[in-house]
C-alpha positions as CSV (number, residue, x, y, z in Angstrom):
1,M,0.4,0.2,-0.3
2,I,2.8,2.5,0.8
3,R,4.4,1.7,-2.6
4,F,1.5,2.2,-4.3
5,I,0.3,5.3,-2.8
6,S,4.7,6.6,-3.3
7,L,4.2,5.8,-6.6
8,A,0.7,7.6,-7.1
9,L,2.1,10.9,-6.1
10,V,5.7,11.1,-8.4
11,L,3.0,10.7,-10.8
12,L,0.6,13.4,-9.7
13,L,3.7,15.4,-8.9
14,A,5.8,14.7,-11.7
15,P,4.8,16.8,-14.1
16,V,4.9,19.4,-12.3
17,A,8.8,20.2,-12.0
18,P,8.7,20.9,-15.5
19,A,5.9,23.3,-15.6
20,L,8.0,24.9,-13.8
21,A,10.9,24.6,-14.9
22,S,9.3,25.5,-18.2
23,Q,8.5,29.0,-17.0
24,V,10.0,32.0,-19.0
25,L,10.6,35.4,-17.1
26,R,9.4,37.5,-19.8
27,I,10.7,41.0,-19.8
28,S,10.5,44.3,-21.8
29,A,11.5,48.0,-22.1
30,I,9.6,51.1,-24.2
31,P,11.9,51.6,-26.9
32,D,12.9,55.3,-25.9
33,Q,16.7,55.0,-27.8
34,N,17.7,53.0,-30.4
35,P,17.1,49.7,-31.2
36,E,20.8,48.4,-31.1
37,R,21.3,49.8,-28.4
38,L,18.2,48.1,-25.9
39,N,18.9,44.8,-27.7
40,R,22.6,44.9,-25.7
41,L,20.9,46.4,-22.8
42,Y,18.9,44.2,-22.8
43,G,20.3,41.2,-24.2
44,L,22.9,41.0,-21.0
45,L,20.5,41.9,-18.2
46,A,18.6,38.6,-19.0
47,S,21.1,37.0,-18.6
48,E,22.3,38.6,-16.0
49,L,18.5,37.7,-14.2
50,S,18.9,34.5,-15.3
51,D,22.1,33.5,-13.6
52,Q,20.9,34.7,-10.6
53,L,18.0,33.2,-10.0
54,G,18.3,30.4,-12.2
55,V,15.0,31.1,-14.8
56,P,15.0,31.4,-18.1
57,V,14.5,35.1,-19.2
58,K,13.3,35.9,-22.6
59,Y,14.2,40.1,-23.3
60,T,11.3,41.0,-26.0
61,P,11.3,44.1,-28.2
62,V,8.2,46.3,-28.7
63,V,7.9,47.9,-31.5
64,D,6.3,51.4,-29.1
65,Y,5.2,53.0,-25.8
66,G,1.7,51.3,-26.1
67,A,2.7,48.5,-27.6
68,A,4.3,47.4,-24.0
69,V,1.8,49.0,-21.8
70,T,-0.2,46.6,-24.1
71,G,1.7,43.3,-23.7
72,F,2.2,44.0,-20.2
73,R,-1.8,43.6,-19.3
74,R,-2.4,41.2,-21.3
75,G,0.4,39.1,-19.6
76,D,2.6,38.8,-22.5
77,L,5.3,40.4,-20.0
78,D,6.5,39.9,-17.1
79,L,9.1,43.0,-16.0
80,V,9.1,45.6,-17.9
81,W,11.1,48.7,-17.6
82,F,8.7,51.8,-18.5
83,G,9.1,55.2,-18.5
84,G,7.1,57.9,-15.8
85,L,4.0,57.8,-17.8
86,T,4.1,54.4,-19.0
87,G,4.6,52.4,-15.5
88,V,1.4,54.4,-14.3
89,Q,-0.8,53.7,-17.6
90,A,0.2,49.6,-16.9
91,R,-0.2,49.6,-13.4
92,L,-3.2,51.3,-13.1
93,Q,-4.4,49.1,-15.8
94,T,-3.4,45.8,-14.4
95,P,-4.4,44.5,-11.4
96,G,-1.5,43.0,-8.8
97,S,1.2,44.5,-10.1
98,K,4.1,46.3,-8.4
99,V,6.9,48.5,-8.5
100,I,10.3,47.1,-7.2
101,A,12.9,49.9,-8.9
102,Q,13.8,52.9,-10.4
103,R,17.1,54.1,-11.0
104,D,19.4,56.2,-8.5
105,V,18.9,58.8,-11.1
106,D,14.9,58.7,-11.8
107,A,13.8,60.0,-8.3
108,K,14.6,63.6,-9.3
109,F,14.6,63.4,-13.1
110,W,14.8,66.1,-16.0
111,S,14.0,66.7,-19.8
112,V,15.5,69.5,-22.2
113,F,15.2,71.8,-24.4
114,I,17.0,72.0,-27.9
115,A,17.6,74.2,-30.9
116,N,18.6,74.0,-34.1
117,Q,21.1,77.0,-33.9
118,S,19.7,78.2,-37.5
119,S,16.5,78.9,-35.3
120,G,18.0,81.8,-34.1
121,L,16.8,81.0,-30.5
122,K,19.7,80.8,-27.4
123,P,20.4,79.5,-24.0
124,F,17.8,80.5,-21.3
125,S,17.0,79.8,-17.4
126,D,14.2,81.3,-17.5
127,Q,11.7,79.6,-18.1
128,Q,9.0,81.9,-19.4
129,D,11.2,81.8,-22.4
130,L,10.0,78.6,-23.8
131,Q,7.6,80.9,-25.1
132,Q,9.8,82.3,-27.5
133,L,8.8,78.9,-29.7
134,K,5.7,79.9,-30.8
135,G,5.3,79.6,-34.3
136,K,8.6,76.4,-34.8
137,R,8.7,73.8,-35.9
138,F,8.8,71.3,-33.0
139,A,9.3,67.6,-32.3
140,F,7.9,66.0,-29.4
141,G,9.2,61.8,-28.5
142,S,6.9,59.5,-28.6
143,E,3.1,60.1,-27.5
144,S,3.8,58.4,-24.6
145,S,7.3,59.2,-23.6
146,T,7.5,61.1,-19.7
147,S,10.8,63.1,-20.2
148,G,10.5,63.6,-24.3
149,R,6.2,64.1,-24.9
150,L,4.7,64.3,-21.3
151,M,6.7,66.7,-18.9
152,P,7.9,69.2,-21.4
153,Q,4.4,69.9,-22.8
154,Y,3.7,70.4,-18.7
155,F,5.8,73.0,-19.0
156,L,5.4,74.9,-21.9
157,A,1.8,74.4,-20.7
158,Q,2.7,76.6,-17.7
159,V,3.6,79.6,-18.9
160,G,0.9,79.3,-21.9
161,V,2.1,77.0,-24.6
162,T,0.0,74.7,-26.2
163,P,0.5,72.3,-29.2
164,A,-2.0,74.6,-31.4
165,D,1.2,77.4,-30.9
166,F,3.9,75.9,-32.6
167,A,5.0,76.0,-36.8
168,S,1.6,74.4,-38.6
169,G,-0.2,74.3,-35.5
170,R,0.9,70.3,-33.8
171,P,4.3,69.6,-32.9
172,G,6.2,66.3,-34.8
173,F,6.6,63.2,-33.0
174,S,9.3,61.6,-33.7
175,G,9.1,58.1,-31.7
176,S,12.7,57.9,-29.3
177,H,15.2,60.8,-28.0
178,D,18.0,59.8,-30.5
179,A,15.2,60.5,-32.9
180,T,14.2,63.5,-32.1
181,L,18.0,64.4,-31.0
182,A,18.6,64.3,-34.5
183,L,16.3,65.7,-36.2
184,V,17.0,68.6,-34.3
185,Q,20.5,68.3,-35.5
186,S,19.6,67.9,-39.0
187,G,17.0,70.9,-39.3
188,A,14.0,69.3,-39.6
189,Y,13.1,70.3,-37.4
190,Q,13.7,73.7,-35.8
191,A,13.4,72.8,-31.9
192,G,12.8,69.4,-30.1
193,A,12.3,68.4,-26.9
194,L,14.3,65.0,-24.9
195,N,15.4,62.8,-21.9
196,G,17.9,65.2,-19.5
197,Q,19.7,62.3,-19.2
198,V,19.7,60.9,-23.5
199,W,21.5,64.2,-24.0
200,D,24.2,64.0,-21.6
201,S,25.0,61.0,-22.8
202,R,24.9,61.7,-26.3
203,L,27.0,64.6,-25.6
204,K,29.6,62.9,-23.9
205,E,29.8,60.5,-26.7
206,G,30.2,63.0,-29.6
207,K,27.0,62.8,-31.4
208,V,26.1,65.6,-31.2
209,D,27.4,68.7,-33.5
210,T,27.6,71.8,-30.7
211,K,28.1,74.0,-34.5
212,K,24.5,73.0,-35.6
213,V,21.9,71.9,-32.2
214,V,22.6,74.2,-28.9
215,L,20.8,73.3,-25.3
216,L,18.1,75.5,-24.9
217,W,16.8,74.8,-21.0
218,R,17.1,72.2,-18.7
219,T,13.0,70.9,-16.4
220,P,12.4,71.3,-13.3
221,P,12.7,67.4,-11.8
222,Y,10.2,65.3,-11.5
223,A,10.4,60.6,-10.8
224,D,10.5,58.3,-14.3
225,Y,11.5,55.5,-15.4
226,H,10.6,52.8,-12.6
227,W,10.9,48.8,-13.2
228,I,6.8,46.9,-12.5
229,A,5.9,43.1,-12.3
230,Q,3.7,41.4,-12.2
231,G,1.3,39.9,-9.1
232,N,1.5,36.6,-9.6
233,L,5.1,35.7,-10.2
234,D,5.9,34.3,-6.6
235,Q,2.4,32.1,-8.2
236,R,4.3,31.5,-10.8
237,F,7.9,30.8,-10.2
238,G,7.8,29.6,-6.5
239,L,6.9,32.5,-2.7
240,G,10.1,35.1,-2.5
241,F,10.5,35.6,-6.0
242,T,9.4,38.2,-6.3
243,N,11.7,39.6,-4.0
244,K,14.3,37.8,-5.3
245,L,13.8,39.4,-8.7
246,Q,14.0,42.6,-6.8
247,Q,17.6,42.1,-5.0
248,S,18.7,40.3,-8.2
249,L,17.9,44.1,-9.5
250,L,19.3,46.7,-6.2
251,S,22.2,44.4,-6.0
252,L,24.0,45.2,-10.3
253,T,27.6,46.8,-8.6
254,P,30.3,48.1,-11.1
255,S,32.6,46.7,-9.2
256,Q,31.5,43.1,-12.0
257,P,32.2,44.2,-15.7
258,R,28.8,42.1,-17.1
259,Q,27.2,43.9,-14.1
260,K,29.5,47.1,-14.7
261,T,28.2,47.5,-18.4
262,I,24.5,47.1,-17.9
263,L,24.8,49.0,-15.5
264,E,26.5,51.9,-17.5
265,L,24.1,51.2,-20.5
266,F,20.7,52.6,-18.4
267,A,23.3,55.5,-17.8
268,A,22.8,54.5,-13.6
269,G,25.1,54.0,-11.3
270,R,22.5,50.9,-9.5
271,F,19.4,50.8,-9.1
272,I,16.8,51.5,-5.3
273,P,13.6,50.7,-4.3
274,A,10.5,52.3,-5.4
275,Q,6.9,52.4,-4.7
276,A,3.9,54.0,-6.3
277,S,3.5,56.3,-4.7
278,D,6.6,58.1,-5.6
279,Y,4.7,59.0,-9.7
280,A,1.9,60.4,-7.8
281,N,2.9,63.4,-9.2
282,I,3.5,61.8,-13.6
283,E,-0.4,61.2,-12.9
284,A,-1.8,63.6,-11.7
285,V,0.1,65.7,-14.9
286,G,-1.3,62.9,-16.8
287,R,-4.4,62.9,-16.1
288,S,-4.4,67.3,-16.8
289,L,-3.3,66.3,-19.6
290,G,-5.1,63.3,-20.6
291,K,-3.0,60.9,-20.9
292,I,-4.8,59.0,-17.9
293,R,-8.6,58.1,-17.6
């Protein structure tokens, strides 16, 4: 009888282990920079997380910001690197999801306004001078970008500049921060707004032609990027998995070669804990501009 019961238990439990082993942690990110850079970054991160967590990790690129939100809401993505706005949208649309980390720079993030030298625009320190952008060909990044659209539009609105005030009565949308920089530098657009960190990084990398493009203004700080995880990871991967995942991100250090590269590509010194309340102001701005309902 005992042998029969033991055999029955083995047969009953046998499918469980392979099922757990076959679970893949699917990670993704908003496509805010050029695809080559993102593929390198998240390929390295997938390998690092897989080694630390002992589960397969797959990076799944998405076509645009909206696809990242949709994929997360549908449960097709488990862990996503969102901007402030898309993170709030995804979290509100996905009950049980959790904010688990941000970079050390994300609590006080910033955007920059730039202009082509031929526009005649000069750097300024007074936010009121954003009014000089009226009548200019102006480009935002993605329509759902926090640093490339939401917050720049918010700061413009504070001084009475609306999208209808730009040339042709509307702004352009480049789709990413790198694209905005390229369009303004080429002169296709006279001015634009983008992620301040991307601007600083490209400047340091020598990818900004300062004879063609000028930095106009840096915005006041606001909270931005963060990692959001699905709420069912403990059920799928085992009790305590979400905490292990968070700790894997928080433990990344420049003292380890692969982790150093990951942090450099994230333009971060380290990751720090974050929570949903950190993004209350982003939610308020998103609602005021009709991006969150």
